[in-house]
C-alpha positions in Angstrom: 24.4 53.4 -6.8 26.9 51.3 -8.7 28.7 50.5 -5.5 25.5 49.3 -3.9 24.7 47.2 -6.9 28.2 45.7 -6.9 28.0 44.9 -3.2 24.6 43.3 -3.7 25.9 41.2 -6.5 28.8 40.0 -4.4 26.4 39.0 -1.6 24.2 37.1 -4.0 27.3 35.3 -5.3 28.4 34.4 -1.8 24.9 33.3 -0.8 24.6 31.1 -3.9 28.0 29.5 -3.3 27.2 28.8 0.4 23.8 27.2 -0.5 25.3 25.0 -3.2 28.2 23.9 -0.9 25.8 23.1 2.0 23.4 21.2 -0.2 26.2 19.3 -1.9 27.5 18.1 1.5 24.1 17.0 2.6 23.3 15.1 -0.6 26.7 13.5 -0.8 26.1 11.9 2.6 22.5 10.9 1.8 21.7 7.2 2.0 20.0 5.2 -0.7 16.7 4.0 0.6 13.1 3.2 -0.4 10.1 5.1 0.8 8.5 2.0 2.4 10.0 -0.9 4.2 8.5 -3.8 2.1 8.7 -7.4 3.1 11.2 -9.3 0.9 11.5 -12.7 2.5 10.7 -14.6 5.7 11.8 -17.7 7.6 9.7 -19.8 7.7 8.4 -18.9 4.2 4.8 -17.8 3.9 2.5 -20.8 3.4 5.2 -23.4 4.3 4.5 -26.7 6.1 7.1 -27.7 8.6 7.7 -31.0 10.4 8.9 -29.3 13.6 8.5 -25.9 15.3 11.3 -23.4 14.4 13.2 -21.7 17.2 12.6 -18.2 15.8 10.8 -16.3 13.1 12.6 -13.7 11.0 11.4 -11.3 8.3 13.6 -9.3 5.9 12.6 -5.9 4.5 13.6 -3.9 1.5 15.1 -1.1 3.7 16.2 -0.4 7.2 13.4 -0.1 9.8 13.1 1.5 13.2 13.3 -1.5 15.6 11.6 0.3 18.5 8.6 1.2 16.3 8.4 -1.9 14.2 6.7 -5.1 15.4 6.8 -8.8 14.8 4.5 -11.3 16.6 3.5 -14.9 16.2 0.0 -16.0 17.3 -1.7 -19.4 17.4 -5.1 -20.4 16.1 -6.9 -18.7 19.1 -5.2 -15.4 18.6 -2.9 -15.8 21.6 0.6 -14.3 21.2 3.1 -17.2 21.5 6.4 -15.4 20.5 8.8 -14.5 23.2 9.5 -10.8 23.8 9.8 -7.9 21.3 11.4 -8.3 17.9 15.1 -7.7 17.7 17.4 -6.8 14.7 19.2 -9.8 13.4 22.9 -9.9 14.2 24.9 -8.3 11.4 21.8 -7.7 9.3 20.1 -4.3 9.6 17.3 -5.3 7.2 16.0 -8.3 9.3 13.9 -8.5 12.4 13.7 -11.7 14.4 11.6 -13.0 17.3 12.1 -16.1 19.4 9.6 -18.9 19.8 9.2 -21.3 22.8 8.6 -25.1 22.3 5.0 -25.4 20.9 2.6 -28.0 19.7 1.8 -28.5 16.0 -0.8 -26.4 14.4 -1.3 -23.3 12.3 0.5 -20.1 13.3 0.2 -16.6 12.0 3.0 -14.1 11.8 1.9 -10.4 12.1 4.5 -7.7 11.2 4.6 -4.0 11.1 7.5 -2.0 9.6 8.3 1.7 10.2 10.7 3.0 7.6 13.7 4.7 9.1 13.8 7.2 6.2 10.4 8.7 6.1 8.3 7.0 8.8 5.9 5.3 6.5 4.2 2.3 8.0 3.7 -1.0 6.2 2.1 -4.1 7.7 1.0 -7.5 6.8 0.9 -11.2 7.8 1.3 -14.7 6.7 0.8 -18.2 8.1 2.8 -21.4 8.4 1.9 -24.9 9.5 3.7 -27.3 11.8 2.8 -31.0 12.2 0.8 -33.5 10.1 -2.6 -32.0 11.0 -1.6 -28.4 10.3 -2.5 -26.6 7.1 -0.9 -23.5 5.4 -3.9 -21.1 5.2 -2.0 -18.8 2.9 0.2 -19.9 0.1 2.5 -18.0 -2.4 5.3 -15.5 -1.8 5.3 -13.5 1.3 5.4 -10.1 -0.4 1.8 -10.7 -1.7 0.5 -10.2 1.8 1.7 -6.6 2.1 -0.8 -3.9 3.2 0.5 -0.5 2.2 -1.5 2.7 3.2 -2.1 5.1 0.3 -1.4 8.1 2.4 -0.4 9.2 5.9 -2.8 10.4 8.6 -4.4 13.8 8.4 -2.2 15.1 11.3 1.0 14.2 9.5 -0.2 15.9 6.3 -1.2 19.0 8.3 2.2 19.1 10.0 4.0 18.9 6.6 1.7 21.7 5.2 2.6 24.0 8.2 6.3 23.2 7.9 6.3 24.0 4.1 4.3 27.2 4.6 6.7 28.3 7.4 9.8 27.5 5.4 8.4 29.6 2.5 7.7 32.6 4.8 11.2 32.3 6.3 13.0 32.2 3.0 10.8 34.8 1.3 11.0 37.3 4.2 14.7 37.0 4.5 15.6 37.4 0.8 13.2 40.3 0.4 14.7 42.0 3.4 18.2 41.4 2.1 17.8 42.1 -1.6 14.3 43.2 -2.4 13.7 46.1 0.0 16.9 46.2 2.0 16.1 49.5 3.7 13.4 51.2 5.6 11.1 48.3 6.6 11.1 45.6 9.3 8.0 43.8 8.0 9.8 41.1 5.9 11.9 40.1 8.9 8.9 39.9 11.1 7.2 37.7 8.5 10.4 35.5 8.3 10.4 35.2 12.1 6.8 34.1 12.1 7.6 31.6 9.3 10.4 30.1 11.5 7.8 29.7 14.3 5.4 28.0 11.9 8.2 25.7 10.7 8.9 24.7 14.2 5.2 24.1 15.0 4.9 21.9 11.9 7.8 19.7 13.0 6.1 19.4 16.5 2.9 18.3 14.8 4.6 15.8 12.7 6.5 14.4 15.7 3.4 14.2 17.8 1.4 12.5 15.1 4.2 10.0 14.5 4.5 9.2 18.2 0.7 8.9 18.6 0.5 6.5 15.6 3.3 4.3 17.1 2.0 4.6 20.7 5.3 5.9 22.1 6.4 9.0 24.0 8.3 11.9 22.6 11.5 10.7 24.4 11.3 7.3 22.7 10.7 9.0 19.3 13.8 11.2 19.8 15.9 8.1 20.2 14.9 6.7 16.8 16.0 7.7 13.3 12.7 9.4 12.7 13.2 11.6 15.7 16.7 12.3 14.5 15.4 13.4 11.1 13.0 15.9 12.9 15.9 17.2 15.0 18.1 17.7 11.9 15.3 20.0 10.6 14.5 21.7 13.9 18.0 22.9 14.9 18.9 24.8 11.8 15.4 26.2 11.7 15.8 27.5 15.2 19.2 28.9 14.2 17.6 30.7 11.3 15.0 32.1 13.7 17.8 33.4 16.0 19.6 35.0 13.1 16.4 36.7 11.9 15.7 38.0 15.5 19.2 39.4 15.6 18.7 41.1 12.3 15.6 42.8 13.7 17.7 44.2 16.6 20.6 45.4 14.4 20.7 48.9 12.7 18.9 49.1 9.4 21.2 48.9 6.4 24.3 47.8 8.3 26.7 45.0 7.3 26.0 43.0 10.4 22.3 43.1 9.7 22.8 41.9 6.2 25.2 39.2 7.4 22.6 38.0 9.9 19.9 37.7 7.2 22.3 35.8 4.9 23.1 33.4 7.7 19.4 32.9 8.3 19.0 32.1 4.6 21.8 29.6 4.7 20.3 27.9 7.8 16.9 27.8 6.0 18.5 26.0 3.1 20.0 23.5 5.5 16.6 23.0 7.0 15.1 22.4 3.6 17.9 19.9 2.9 17.1 18.0 6.1 13.5 17.9 5.1 14.3 16.6 1.6 16.2 13.7 3.2 12.9 12.4 4.7 11.0 12.4 1.4 10.6 9.9 -1.4 13.6 11.6 -3.1 15.8 9.4 -0.9 14.7 6.3 -2.9 16.3 4.7 -5.9 19.8 4.1 -7.1 20.4 7.7 -8.1 19.4 9.3 -4.7 21.9 12.2 -5.0 20.4 13.6 -8.1 16.9 13.0 -6.9 17.6 14.8 -3.6 19.2 17.8 -5.4 16.1 18.1 -7.7 13.8 17.9 -4.7 15.8 20.5 -2.9 15.7 22.8 -5.9 11.9 22.3 -6.1 11.4 23.2 -2.5 13.8 26.2 -2.6 12.4 27.7 -5.8 8.8 27.4 -4.5 9.8 29.1 -1.2 11.7 31.8 -3.0 8.8 32.6 -5.3 5.7 32.3 -3.1 7.4 33.3 0.2 9.0 36.3 -1.5 5.6 37.3 -2.9 4.0 37.2 0.5 6.8 39.4 1.9 6.7 41.8 -1.0 2.9 42.3 -0.7 3.3 42.9 3.0 5.8 45.6 2.5 4.6 47.4 -0.6 2.0 49.5 1.3 -0.5 51.7 -0.6 1.8 54.4 -1.9 3.8 54.4 -5.2 7.5 55.0 -4.8 10.5 54.5 -7.1 12.3 52.1 -4.7 9.1 50.0 -4.4 8.8 49.8 -8.2 12.5 48.7 -8.4 11.8 46.0 -5.7 8.8 44.7 -7.7 10.9 44.5 -10.9 13.7 42.6 -9.0 11.1 40.2 -7.5 9.6 39.6 -10.9 12.9 38.5 -12.4 13.7 36.2 -9.5 10.1 34.8 -9.6 10.5 34.0 -13.3 13.8 32.1 -12.7 12.2 30.3 -9.7 9.2 29.3 -11.8 11.5 27.8 -14.5 13.4 25.8 -11.9 10.2 24.7 -10.1 8.7 23.4 -13.3 11.8 21.6 -14.6 12.6 19.9 -11.2 8.9 19.0 -10.7 8.6 17.4 -14.1 11.8 15.3 -13.6 10.7 14.2 -10.1 7.2 13.3 -11.4 8.6 11.2 -14.1 10.7 9.3 -11.6 7.9 8.7 -9.2 4.8 8.2 -11.4 6.7 5.7 -13.7 3.8 5.2 -16.1 1.3 7.5 -17.9 -1.8 5.4 -16.8 -0.8 5.9 -13.2 -1.6 9.6 -13.4 -5.3 8.8 -13.3 -5.3 5.3 -11.9 -3.6 6.1 -8.6 -4.1 8.6 -5.8 -0.5 9.7 -6.2 -1.0 10.3 -9.9 -4.2 12.3 -9.4 -2.5 14.5 -6.8 0.4 15.1 -9.3 -2.2 16.2 -11.9 -3.9 18.5 -9.3 -0.6 20.0 -8.3 0.4 20.6 -11.9 -3.0 22.3 -12.6 -2.6 24.6 -9.6 1.0 25.5 -10.6 -0.3 26.3 -14.1 -2.8 28.7 -12.5 0.0 30.3 -10.5 2.1 30.6 -13.6 -0.7 32.4 -15.4 -1.3 34.8 -12.6 2.4 35.5 -12.3 2.7 36.1 -16.0 -0.2 38.5 -15.9 1.5 40.5 -13.1 4.9 40.4 -14.8 3.8 41.6 -18.3 0.7 43.7 -17.5 0.9 45.0 -13.9 4.6 45.3 -13.1 5.5 47.8 -15.9 2.7 50.2 -14.8 3.5 50.1 -11.0 5.7 53.2 -11.2 3.0 55.2 -13.0 -0.3 54.2 -11.4 -1.6 53.6 -7.9 -4.4 51.5 -9.4 -1.7 49.2 -10.9 -0.2 48.8 -7.5 -3.6 47.8 -6.1 -4.1 45.4 -9.0 -0.7 43.8 -8.3 -1.7 43.3 -4.6 -5.1 41.7 -5.6 -3.6 39.3 -8.1 -0.7 38.5 -5.8 -3.2 37.7 -3.0 -5.0 35.3 -5.3 -1.6 33.7 -6.1 -1.0 33.1 -2.4 -4.4 31.5 -2.0 -3.8 29.1 -4.9 -0.3 28.4 -3.6 -1.7 27.3 -0.2 -3.8 24.7 -2.1 -0.8 23.6 -4.0 1.0 23.1 -0.7 -1.8 20.8 0.5 -1.4 18.7 -2.6 2.4 18.6 -2.1 2.1 17.7 1.6 -0.3 14.8 0.7 2.1 13.7 -2.1 5.0 13.5 0.3 3.1 11.1 2.5 1.7 8.9 -0.3 3.2 5.8 -1.9 4.5 6.6 -5.4 3.4 4.3 -8.2 7.1 3.6 -9.0 7.5 2.0 -5.6 4.0 0.4 -5.6 4.8 -1.4 -8.9 7.8 -2.9 -7.2 5.6 -4.9 -4.8 4.3 -8.2 -6.1 0.6 -8.6 -6.7 -1.4 -11.8 -6.2 -2.0 -13.8 -9.4 -5.5 -13.7 -10.8 -7.8 -16.4 -9.5 -7.5 -19.8 -11.4 -10.2 -20.7 -13.8 -11.4 -23.9 -15.6 -12.6 -24.2 -19.1 -14.8 -27.2 -20.1 -16.5 -28.0 -23.4 -19.4 -30.1 -24.6 -21.4 -30.8 -27.8 -25.1 -31.5 -28.4 -27.9 -30.6 -30.9 -25.4 -29.2 -33.4 -24.0 -26.8 -30.9 -20.6 -26.7 -29.1 -20.5 -25.0 -25.7 -17.5 -23.6 -23.9 -17.9 -22.8 -20.2 -15.4 -20.9 -18.2 -15.7 -20.9 -14.4 -13.5 -18.5 -12.4 -12.3 -19.2 -9.9 -12.5 -23.0 -10.1 -13.1 -23.5 -6.4 -16.1 -23.2 -4.0 -18.0 -20.0 -4.8 -18.6 -17.2 -5.5 -17.9 -17.9 -9.1 -18.3 -16.2 -12.5 -19.8 -18.5 -15.2 -19.2 -17.5 -18.8 -20.9 -19.5 -21.6 -20.0 -19.2 -25.3 -21.8 -21.1 -28.1 -20.5 -22.1 -31.5 -22.0 -24.0 -34.5 -20.4 -27.4 -34.3 -20.3 -27.7 -38.1 -18.9 -24.3 -39.1 -17.2 -23.3 -35.8 -18.8 -19.9 -36.0 -20.0 -18.2 -32.9 -23.8 -18.3 -32.4 -25.1 -14.7 -32.5 -26.9 -13.4 -29.4 -29.9 -12.6 -31.5 -30.4 -16.3 -32.2 -30.5 -17.1 -28.4 -33.6 -16.3 -26.4 -32.4 -17.8 -23.1 -29.6 -19.6 -21.3 -29.1 -21.2 -17.9 -26.9 -23.7 -16.1 -28.0 -26.6 -13.9 -25.2 -27.8 -11.6 -25.4 -31.2 -9.9 -22.7 -32.7 -7.6 -21.5 -36.2 -8.4 -19.7 -37.0 -5.1 -22.5 -36.4 -2.6 -26.3 -36.2 -2.4 -26.9 -32.5 -2.1 -29.5 -31.1 -4.6 -28.9 -29.4 -7.9 -28.6 -25.7 -8.3 -29.5 -23.5 -11.3 -28.4 -20.1 -12.4 -29.7 -17.9 -15.2 -27.2 -16.4 -17.6 -27.6 -12.9 -19.2 -26.2 -11.7 -22.5 -22.9 -9.8 -22.5 -21.7 -7.3 -25.1 -19.1 -9.7 -26.4 -21.7 -12.2 -27.4 -21.3 -14.6 -24.4 -23.7 -15.3 -21.6 -22.5 -14.9 -18.1 -23.6 -14.6 -14.4 -22.0 -14.5 -11.0 -23.1 -17.2 -8.6 -22.9 -17.2 -4.8 -23.0 -20.9 -3.8 -24.0 -22.9 -6.8 -20.6 -24.6 -6.6 -20.9 -25.5 -3.0 -18.6 -28.4 -2.6 -15.2 -29.7 -3.7 -15.3 -32.6 -6.2 -16.9 -33.6 -9.5 -19.9 -31.8 -10.9 -22.2 -32.4 -13.9 -23.3 -29.1 -15.5 -26.1 -29.0 -18.0 -26.1 -25.9 -20.2 -29.7 -25.3 -21.3 -30.1 -22.8 -24.2 -33.0 -21.8 -26.4 -31.9 -21.4 -30.0 -34.4 -20.5 -32.7 -37.3 -21.6 -30.6 -35.9 -25.0 -29.6 -34.3 -26.1 -26.3 -30.8 -27.7 -26.4 -29.2 -29.3 -23.4 -25.5 -29.6 -23.6 -23.8 -31.7 -20.9 -20.5 -30.6 -19.3 -18.3 -32.0 -16.6 -16.0 -30.0 -14.3 -14.1 -30.5 -11.1 -14.3 -28.0 -8.2 -11.0 -27.8 -6.3 -10.1 -26.3 -2.9 -9.2 -22.7 -2.8 -5.7 -21.7 -1.8 -6.8 -20.4 1.6 -9.2 -23.3 2.2 -6.9 -26.2 1.8 -3.2 -27.2 1.6 -2.2 -30.8 1.2 1.0 -31.8 3.0 2.9 -34.9 2.2 5.8 -35.4 4.6 7.8 -38.5 3.6 5.9 -41.6 4.8 3.5 -39.6 7.0 -0.2 -39.7 6.2 -1.8 -37.1 3.8 -3.4 -34.5 6.0 -5.7 -31.6 5.4 -6.9 -28.6 7.4 -10.1 -27.2 5.8 -11.2 -23.7 6.9 -14.9 -23.3 7.5 -17.0 -20.2 8.5 -16.7 -18.6 11.9 -13.1 -19.7 12.3 -14.0 -23.4 12.5 -12.1 -26.1 10.7 -12.1 -29.7 9.7 -8.9 -31.7 10.4 -8.8 -34.9 8.2 -6.1 -37.4 7.3 -6.0 -40.7 5.6 -3.5 -43.4 6.7 -1.5 -45.0 5.2 -2.7 -43.2 2.1 -1.9 -45.9 -0.4 -4.1 -48.2 -2.5 -5.8 -50.8 -0.4 -7.3 -50.6 3.1 -7.1 -47.1 4.6 -8.5 -45.3 7.7 -10.0 -41.8 7.5 -9.7 -39.7 10.6 -11.8 -36.5 11.0 -12.4 -33.9 13.7 -14.2 -30.6 13.7 -12.6 -27.8 15.7 -13.7 -24.3 16.8 -11.8 -21.0 16.4 -9.8 -21.9 19.6 -8.6 -25.2 18.1 -10.7 -27.1 20.5 -12.9 -30.1 19.5 -16.5 -29.3 18.6 -19.0 -31.6 20.4 -21.3 -33.3 17.8 -24.8 -34.6 18.3 -23.8 -37.8 16.6 -21.2 -39.4 14.3 -20.5 -37.4 11.2 -21.7 -38.6 7.8 -19.0 -39.3 5.2 -19.6 -40.2 1.6 -16.8 -40.7 -1.0 -16.6 -41.1 -4.7 -13.8 -42.5 -6.7 -12.7 -42.6 -10.3 -10.6 -45.7 -9.9 -11.3 -49.4 -10.3 -14.3 -49.4 -8.0 -16.4 -47.3 -10.5 -18.1 -44.0 -10.1 -20.7 -44.8 -7.4 -20.9 -42.6 -4.3 -20.4 -44.8 -1.2 -21.0 -44.1 2.5 -18.4 -44.7 5.2 -19.4 -45.6 8.8 -17.7 -43.3 11.3 -17.0 -44.3 14.9 -15.6 -42.3 17.9 -11.9 -42.7 18.2 -12.1 -43.3 21.9 -13.5 -42.2 25.2 -10.5 -40.4 26.6 -10.4 -36.6 26.8 -7.7 -36.5 24.1 -9.9 -38.5 21.7 -13.1 -36.4 22.2 -14.5 -35.1 18.9 -12.4 -37.4 16.8 -13.9 -40.0 14.5 -12.6 -42.7 12.2 -13.8 -45.0 9.5 -12.1 -47.5 7.1 -12.6 -48.5 3.5 -10.8 -50.0 0.6 -9.5 -47.5 -2.0 -8.1 -48.1 -5.4 -5.4 -45.8 -7.0 -6.8 -42.6 -8.4 -8.6 -39.5 -7.2 -11.2 -39.7 -4.5 -13.7 -37.0 -3.5 -14.9 -36.9 0.2 -17.9 -35.1 1.6 -18.2 -34.8 5.4 -21.3 -33.4 7.2 -22.3 -33.3 10.9 -24.5 -31.4 13.3 -22.9 -29.8 16.4 -24.4 -30.2 19.8 -25.7 -26.6 19.6 -27.5 -27.4 16.3 -25.0 -25.8 13.9 -24.7 -27.6 10.6 -21.2 -28.4 9.6 -19.9 -29.7 6.2 -16.7 -29.8 4.2 -15.3 -31.4 1.1 -11.9 -32.4 0.0 -10.1 -34.5 -2.6 -7.3 -37.1 -2.2 -5.2 -38.7 -4.9 -4.1 -42.2 -3.8 -1.1 -43.9 -5.5 
């Protein structure tokens, strides 16, 4: 008996040394990567205005991408692809993709990109615009990374494939170690279970590969030539080797050295398979990738040893009590306890690295999945503790205890399958630590104006400060004491908004009391035009009506308007309207004195819109000419085909800010209108 124990100890030591050596080799060669290829920069920059068309467009990502699966296109205003050929990796730069452009006319162009991470296959996509020429506008402004669209999780087929793989790996590892060290003699069931686990592992990899190929619209052959396909093959080949060793062990005599050696070889190959799988997870991210990969491998290996071993043990115990079965149960209980400790420690350390902030546990999908997984593991730990301290000691004395062990163990397996679903979803979700690294758009701008009347001082906040929808927030104070007016003293509040720069009617909006003592409301189109507005805040205080005048300026939104000044060229605007239409307008020469205004409405294909008559233009200035709104007579630019839909008018402008309102009726009866502001020096 002592000889058998000594031999078993030597085999365990050899197995442990082999596993550590293999994992150390794998993790030492692991690259440092991020779990999603995020956009870092582009040329041209997002929202830029150019004087001439670039020869190519390039985008740079935060990590290497799969060129065959990633995409980069440039389209014009009509949605037609104008870039030449597929995107190619930049020479000497593995992080950058570039696509060539032919000679093109000025206008607005949109860059659409999709990146497929070469490390884990996660897809990121987004887009940005740039303008070329004096009449182009940059529809999107700000840094390019703000335009990223990152999926929260992978598709259901990918999650399913990962779940099948994880379950198969657990059965392979559990069956082999129970056959080698748990119940080494007299049963073939653990090996049969391990062989079926290897089959499930292989099926899971096939499902993952099929789902990835379908998502990227490529064939299996093309997938195999990418780094993603290579990652699947790195897991597949050692998995098949483990299956072959397990099958050989089934054919060899029970209890022989060759059979034990075949099982140990299967375990080593299973460990290599797990290492290959870990290299495709989020553990490959960060500057300390080696330690993270080791923790993730220990997490996977301990779960497979515990739950896979439990499945193999329950399969082989049978319904009869025997001393060797009781000894196997006690051995498993000790190994399961160590595995649980490693599982919890590695899981906590990995969660701290990926969640990054406590609030992310409940505010993000990833965090909620972590909480769910922790809860399921706590249930598993409770069931395991019950078996270890209540059921295992009585197995040798009672058949009922053996049955209870099987019942509780079966429940453990059911809970473990749910934990694997959570783990599979986690592995295909974006961790908050990486999500926080992506820039987020700045909050919408707001304007705060104030006015005094009837012993009250009013402060009005409008957010955003461009054409609606807008949130209006009104706060009232006693003008003498400066104290806030209590909501109990107010019995009503509304705003009446009137444009100064054109003749459209006034709009009113009723405000409602808020818990902080302010009055607020969300309006749809009360601020309907760019320019100056007079706002009358009408409040009822202690039975009397007080009207407080306020003045504010409505500015263009970032995606409506971008002013471009190009040396001595005229100031030009492109104003986005509904339905993909736009107004192109420019003022020349754009200096104080006599200037000509040119306008043209265009459809979503950048073609002129036929009008039923000349557009109506009014303008209002705050310069030397006063504050009166004036009309401008507009005339067709010419009769040629190139001049169709273009109109011009002239007037004398003083230095200062000028608000313009343009309205027209299309030949099909559609009403068109737009507003913009110019500052003349």
